[in-house]
C-alpha positions as CSV (number, residue, x, y, z in Angstrom):
1,M,0.4,0.1,-0.2
2,N,1.6,3.3,-0.9
3,K,2.2,4.7,1.9
4,K,1.1,8.4,1.4
5,F,-2.3,6.7,0.9
6,F,-2.3,5.0,4.2
7,Y,-1.4,8.3,6.2
8,V,-4.3,9.9,4.6
9,M,-6.4,7.0,5.7
10,C,-5.1,7.0,9.2
11,M,-5.9,10.8,9.4
12,A,-9.1,10.5,8.4
13,L,-10.3,7.7,10.8
14,T,-8.5,9.5,13.4
15,S,-10.7,12.7,12.8
16,M,-13.7,10.0,12.4
17,A,-12.7,9.0,15.9
18,F,-13.1,12.4,17.8
19,V,-16.1,13.4,16.1
20,A,-17.3,10.2,17.6
21,C,-16.4,10.6,21.0
22,G,-17.5,14.4,20.9
23,G,-21.4,12.8,20.8
24,D,-20.5,11.3,24.0
25,D,-19.8,14.8,25.7
26,E,-22.1,16.5,28.4
27,P,-24.3,18.7,27.0
28,E,-23.7,22.2,27.1
29,P,-25.2,24.2,30.2
30,E,-28.6,26.6,28.9
31,K,-27.6,29.9,28.0
32,A,-28.9,32.1,30.9
33,P,-30.7,35.4,29.5
34,T,-29.4,38.9,29.9
35,L,-30.4,40.8,32.8
36,K,-30.5,43.9,33.8
37,T,-29.6,45.1,37.1
38,P,-32.6,45.9,39.2
39,A,-33.3,50.1,39.5
40,F,-32.7,49.9,43.5
41,A,-29.8,47.2,44.0
42,E,-28.4,49.4,46.2
43,Q,-30.9,50.6,48.2
44,A,-32.5,47.2,49.1
45,S,-32.8,46.3,52.6
46,S,-34.8,44.8,55.1
47,L,-35.1,47.0,58.3
48,T,-36.2,45.5,61.4
49,I,-37.4,48.5,64.7
50,A,-36.4,47.3,68.3
51,D,-38.8,49.7,69.5
52,A,-42.4,48.7,70.9
53,K,-43.9,52.6,69.9
54,A,-43.2,52.4,66.3
55,P,-45.9,52.1,63.7
56,Y,-44.0,49.2,62.0
57,K,-41.9,46.5,62.9
58,Y,-40.1,45.6,59.7
59,I,-39.8,47.6,56.3
60,E,-38.9,45.5,53.2
61,F,-37.0,47.9,50.6
62,T,-36.5,45.3,47.3
63,E,-34.0,45.2,44.5
64,S,-37.4,46.2,42.5
65,G,-38.8,48.9,44.1
66,R,-41.4,47.3,46.3
67,A,-42.2,48.3,50.1
68,V,-43.2,46.1,52.2
69,L,-44.1,47.1,56.2
70,Q,-45.1,44.8,58.7
71,L,-47.6,46.6,61.5
72,N,-46.3,46.5,64.6
73,V,-49.4,44.8,66.5
74,N,-48.9,47.9,69.8
75,P,-52.6,48.6,70.1
76,E,-51.6,52.2,71.5
77,V,-49.8,52.5,68.1
78,K,-52.5,54.8,65.5
79,T,-51.2,54.3,62.0
80,R,-52.8,56.6,59.7
81,G,-55.0,55.3,56.6
82,V,-54.2,51.2,57.4
83,E,-57.2,49.5,58.3
84,D,-55.3,47.9,62.0
85,I,-56.6,44.4,60.8
86,L,-53.9,44.3,58.6
87,S,-50.6,43.2,59.5
88,Y,-48.8,44.5,56.4
89,I,-48.6,46.8,53.9
90,A,-47.1,46.4,50.5
91,G,-46.5,49.6,48.2
92,T,-43.7,50.5,46.4
93,F,-41.0,53.5,47.5
94,A,-38.6,56.3,46.0
95,W,-35.2,57.1,46.8
96,D,-34.3,60.9,46.5
97,G,-30.5,59.8,47.7
98,N,-31.5,60.6,51.0
99,K,-34.6,59.1,52.2
100,Y,-37.2,56.6,51.5
101,T,-41.1,57.9,50.2
102,I,-43.3,54.7,50.4
103,Y,-46.5,55.0,48.7
104,G,-49.5,52.5,50.1
105,P,-52.0,50.6,47.0
106,D,-53.9,54.0,46.5
107,K,-50.1,55.4,45.6
108,K,-50.8,57.9,48.2
109,V,-47.8,58.5,50.7
110,I,-47.5,56.2,53.8
111,C,-44.5,57.9,55.4
112,T,-40.8,58.0,54.9
113,V,-38.2,56.8,56.3
114,Q,-34.0,58.0,56.5
115,T,-31.7,55.6,58.3
116,A,-28.1,56.4,59.3
117,K,-25.6,53.8,60.5
118,L,-25.3,53.9,64.7
119,G,-22.4,51.6,66.1
120,N,-24.0,48.0,64.8
121,K,-27.3,49.4,64.4
122,V,-28.8,52.3,62.6
123,S,-31.0,55.5,63.9
124,I,-34.2,55.9,62.0
125,R,-36.7,58.4,61.0
126,I,-40.5,57.8,60.2
127,E,-42.5,61.0,59.4
128,M,-46.1,60.6,58.7
129,P,-48.0,62.2,56.5
130,D,-49.6,64.3,59.2
131,G,-46.4,65.2,60.2
132,T,-45.9,63.4,63.3
133,V,-42.2,62.3,63.4
134,F,-40.9,58.5,65.1
135,K,-37.4,58.3,65.9
136,G,-35.8,55.1,67.4
137,E,-33.0,52.6,66.3
138,G,-33.1,48.9,64.3
139,T,-31.0,46.9,62.5
140,V,-30.4,46.4,58.9
141,A,-30.0,43.0,57.3
142,T,-28.7,42.3,54.2
143,K,-26.8,39.0,51.8
144,A,-23.4,39.1,51.1
145,S,-23.5,39.8,47.4
146,S,-22.8,36.6,44.6
147,D,-23.6,35.8,41.4
148,A,-26.9,33.8,42.2
149,T,-27.5,36.3,44.9
150,N,-27.4,39.1,42.4
151,T,-29.3,37.1,39.7
152,I,-32.3,36.1,41.4
153,S,-32.9,39.0,43.7
154,R,-35.6,41.1,41.6
155,S,-39.1,41.1,40.4
156,W,-40.4,38.4,38.2
157,K,-43.4,38.0,35.8
158,V,-45.0,34.2,35.3
159,T,-44.7,33.8,31.8
160,E,-45.8,29.7,31.8
161,T,-46.3,26.9,34.5
162,V,-46.3,23.6,33.7
163,L,-47.6,20.6,36.1
164,T,-45.2,17.7,35.6
165,Y,-46.1,14.1,37.5
166,E,-43.9,11.7,37.5
167,A,-46.1,8.8,37.1
168,E,-48.0,10.4,33.8
169,A,-45.7,10.2,30.8
170,T,-47.7,13.1,29.1
171,G,-44.7,15.4,29.8
172,G,-47.1,17.2,32.2
173,K,-49.3,20.3,31.7
174,K,-48.6,23.7,30.9
175,F,-50.5,26.4,31.6
176,T,-50.4,30.3,29.8
177,G,-48.7,32.5,33.4
178,C,-50.1,31.5,36.3
179,N,-53.5,31.5,37.4
180,L,-54.0,28.9,40.1
181,N,-57.7,29.1,40.0
182,E,-57.3,27.2,37.0
183,I,-54.1,25.4,38.1
184,L,-56.4,24.2,41.1
185,A,-59.3,23.0,38.7
186,Y,-56.8,20.7,37.2
187,A,-55.1,19.4,40.4
188,Q,-57.2,19.0,43.2
189,R,-58.3,15.8,41.5
190,K,-55.2,14.2,41.4
191,G,-55.1,15.6,45.7
192,T,-52.1,18.4,44.8
193,F,-53.9,21.1,46.8
194,N,-56.4,20.6,50.0
195,E,-57.6,24.1,49.5
196,T,-60.1,26.7,47.8
197,L,-58.5,29.9,46.7
198,S,-60.2,33.4,46.4
199,T,-61.2,34.4,42.7
200,N,-58.6,35.9,40.0
201,K,-55.3,34.2,42.3
202,V,-53.2,35.1,39.4
203,V,-49.4,35.8,40.3
204,T,-48.5,39.0,39.0
205,E,-45.1,39.1,40.6
206,I,-42.5,37.0,42.5
207,V,-40.2,38.6,44.6
208,F,-36.5,37.8,45.8
209,T,-34.6,39.8,48.0
210,R,-30.7,39.7,49.0
211,S,-31.8,39.9,52.6
212,G,-33.8,36.8,52.2
213,S,-37.5,37.6,52.0
214,F,-39.4,36.8,48.8
215,F,-42.6,38.1,48.0
216,I,-45.8,36.8,45.3
217,F,-48.5,39.6,44.2
218,Y,-51.6,38.3,43.0
219,A,-54.2,40.3,40.4
220,N,-57.2,40.5,43.4
221,E,-54.3,42.8,45.6
222,E,-53.3,39.6,47.6
223,N,-50.1,38.6,48.3
224,D,-48.2,35.7,50.3
225,Y,-44.7,36.1,51.9
226,G,-41.8,34.0,53.3
227,T,-37.7,33.4,53.5
228,W,-35.4,32.2,51.7
229,N,-31.6,30.8,51.9
230,W,-29.7,28.8,49.1
231,Q,-28.8,25.5,50.5
232,D,-26.6,24.9,47.7
233,A,-26.3,28.1,45.0
234,T,-24.3,26.5,42.9
235,K,-26.7,23.8,41.8
236,G,-29.3,26.6,42.2
237,T,-31.7,25.1,44.8
238,L,-33.2,26.7,48.0
239,S,-34.8,26.3,51.1
240,Y,-38.2,28.3,51.5
241,R,-40.5,28.8,54.3
242,W,-44.7,30.7,54.2
243,R,-45.1,33.0,56.3
244,E,-48.6,31.0,57.1
245,A,-47.6,27.5,58.0
246,N,-50.5,25.5,56.6
247,M,-51.6,26.9,53.2
248,G,-52.9,23.7,52.3
249,N,-51.3,22.9,49.6
250,K,-48.3,20.3,48.9
251,F,-46.0,23.0,47.8
252,E,-45.8,24.3,51.6
253,S,-42.1,24.9,52.9
254,G,-39.1,23.0,51.0
255,V,-36.9,23.2,48.4
256,A,-37.3,24.6,45.1
257,T,-34.8,24.7,42.4
258,F,-33.5,28.0,39.9
259,D,-31.7,27.1,37.2
260,V,-31.9,27.9,33.2
261,R,-34.3,25.9,31.0
262,K,-35.5,26.8,27.6
263,G,-33.5,30.1,27.6
264,Q,-35.8,31.2,30.5
265,Y,-34.9,31.0,34.3
266,C,-36.7,28.8,36.3
267,L,-38.6,28.4,39.8
268,T,-39.1,24.7,40.4
269,L,-41.3,23.6,43.5
270,K,-41.4,19.7,44.0
271,A,-43.7,17.7,46.3
272,D,-45.9,14.4,47.0
273,T,-49.7,14.1,46.6
274,D,-52.1,12.3,48.9
275,A,-52.2,9.0,46.5
276,G,-47.9,9.2,46.8
277,D,-47.5,10.5,43.4
278,K,-44.7,12.8,43.0
279,V,-45.8,15.8,41.3
280,S,-43.7,19.1,40.6
281,M,-44.4,22.9,39.5
282,T,-42.6,24.9,37.1
283,C,-42.9,28.6,36.7
284,Y,-40.7,30.2,34.0
285,L,-39.8,33.2,35.0
286,A,-39.0,36.8,33.0
287,E,-38.1,40.1,33.9
288,K,-41.2,42.1,35.4
């Protein structure tokens, strides 16, 4: 055999071998979508107010401009324009470089808040619309910055929800957005939910914060919230706990996964039904 021909054949076979081996390589990871830096990334924090006479005992300023105020249950405190039956108010805030101006759901000013470092704590100045001023002390909590934390800590909208049962080979039931009433009608017969939802329970916004809170806002102006923490940030697994311990569904406090699928960030919750089936609910997310 001609040596030159033999050499060419060997090179060709070697190239084919490399191509064949390449087919066994791990698939490339999903490309994550590009995200913007939230408008209030620098101002985001959670403020715990120690003073019992303060109108609020907790204020959360989120990266996207949401403000959540937990009312002080002290009956001596008279909050302006807020019903005493509410345990907290979800609104928005503006920042002028010096103070936070907090607006309620009706877009009216609830109060302004100024903070200043005071040793290991902070001094707090809260001014109500009628000019009443409260001064006290508190603490500020923020999570250490990391790529994973900075990515998840923002406001999200749900573009699609997929409910998948391990025992079924149907590929799951897909829903546009996240209408919990619609999902409930499908899942209730499978023992996934044991609750009655109020009408128009459509998820309009999911918010994660660097300080370890999460909030779910609905079209009917209701909202839920809880706390979260990374279980393994490299794998995108996080522990979460709802404010209400018994919500009546199978996706209560546990472990969720935050990852990228089909070019979108996803949040997946897993649970077991009454019948013992394993079920997962995946929400496909986009920046709000």
